[in-house]
N, C-alpha and C positions, 0 to 999 in steps of 0.2 A: 423716336431721335432720341436719347438722352442729352436735356440739354444744364449745371451745374451752377447755376444764375453769381453771378458775380456783383460785387460792388458796382461795376461799368456796366453792368445790363440797364434798359430800362424795361422794366420789369409788367408799364401799363403796353408792353407794344411786343414783348416775347406772349402774354399771354393774348393777342391777336387770332382765330384763327377757327377752327370751324373747331373740331376738340383738344385744348388744350388739357392736361390733368397735369396738379403740378401736387409736390408731394413736399411737407413744411418736416421736416424730418434734425434731428442733434447730432454729430458723431460719434455720444456719449450713450447715446441712450437704444435700449436694447432690440424694443418690438421696433423703432426704426433699424436692426440692420434684421431681424429676422426680416422686412417687406422688402429692402431693394431687390432679391433675387426674387421677387412674388409682380416687379412691377420690371424688373426687368424682364421676366418671360411674358408679362403682356405685352411690354414693346413691341422682342423681337414679334410676335402672333397679330399682334390687331395695327392699324394708321391712326396713330395719335403721338401727338408732340408728350415728352412728361417733360417738367420743369424740375428741379428737386433747390428748394430755397434750405439754406440751412441757415434756424432765425435764431445763432448766436449770433452769424457772419454778416447776416440780413435782417435784425432785430424791429427793426419799421416794418420792413413788409410783411412780415406775423401779426406784427399788431395794428396792419391796417384792415386785413383779415380774419381780425380777433381771433388769432390761437391761442388756443389757454393753455392745450396735452398733446404729446408728443406720440408717434405720428398723423399729424394731418394733411385728409388729401380735398383740396379745392380741386372741383372741374368745371373746366371755362366752355362754355360754345359762343363763339362772336365775340372772348372780350369781357365775359357778363360770370361770375357764377353762378352753374344749375343744378349742385349735388356740392355737398363737404360729407367727407368722416370722419373719426376720427381712430384709432389702433391700431392695432394688426387684423391682414383679412384673410382666404382665404385666393387662391386664381380665379375660385369659381367665381367667390362673390366681387369681388374687383371687378373680376370682363362685365357680371351684372349694373356695380353702380357707373361704369360708362355706359355701358346703353344704355 
């Protein structure tokens, strides 16, 4: 399930769970647009919660995790960040990132 985080959502509550992949992106970002269908494919084949955070709409969340470039992916396990990657990656690399 892919969820687009809004200002009304509580980020801290959303990242609780076994595995949560957070995609920090912007609508104007080319590599972000290239990564979006790859994340959708991953979501279809793996049981993982995916949260998309638009850095223009929620800059405080991006700043909290020191997101300096996009796309940035942060993998959370039980509410704690366990892996970080920036830039586009193909599906096979994304699978390995999540494992």
